[in-house]
Residue, then its C-alpha position, 0 to 999 in steps of 0.5 A: m480477721r478484718s478487711v478493707n478496701v484501700a479507700e475506707l483505709k484511707n479515709q479511716l486510717s486511725r480506725y484501722l490502726k487501732y485495731a492494729r494496736g490492739g493486736e488485730e491483723i487487717i487484710i488491706r483489698d484493692r478493688s475487693l483483691p487482697v493486696a497487703k496485710l496490717v499486722p501489729l509490730a512485733d519486738e524483733d522487728t524494732d530498730e533504733q529508730d523505732l525505739a526512738l519513737v517509743a521513747a519520745g511516746k510517739m509509738r507503743l510497741p506490740k503486746t503479741n508476736l506475730d503467729i506465721n502459721k496464721i499467715a500462711k493459713i490465709p487463702t489468697g485468690r487466683v487470677s489468670s495470667a491474661d487478667a493480671i496482664r491486663t490490670l497491670l496495664k490498665d494501672r500503668e496507664e491510669s499512673l502516666 
């Protein structure tokens, strides 16, 4: 499984979308901490808008389904509550 920091993802988004189209899952990190996952779109996740994009040739549906058991096994980081609060407050200050 690939992993990428937010800054690199912003600069190389097309590259990482290509990996997702190929069935890969990518862990997205913010300051080296995992915060999200980019996964291929599964058939059951599609709605009318997605199907319209497929019909227009602007999107392709994934070839494999999402395995929830694999996701559940992904190790997550541990952060003390004090560190989490400090980081949250710092992030809020930066966004003002």
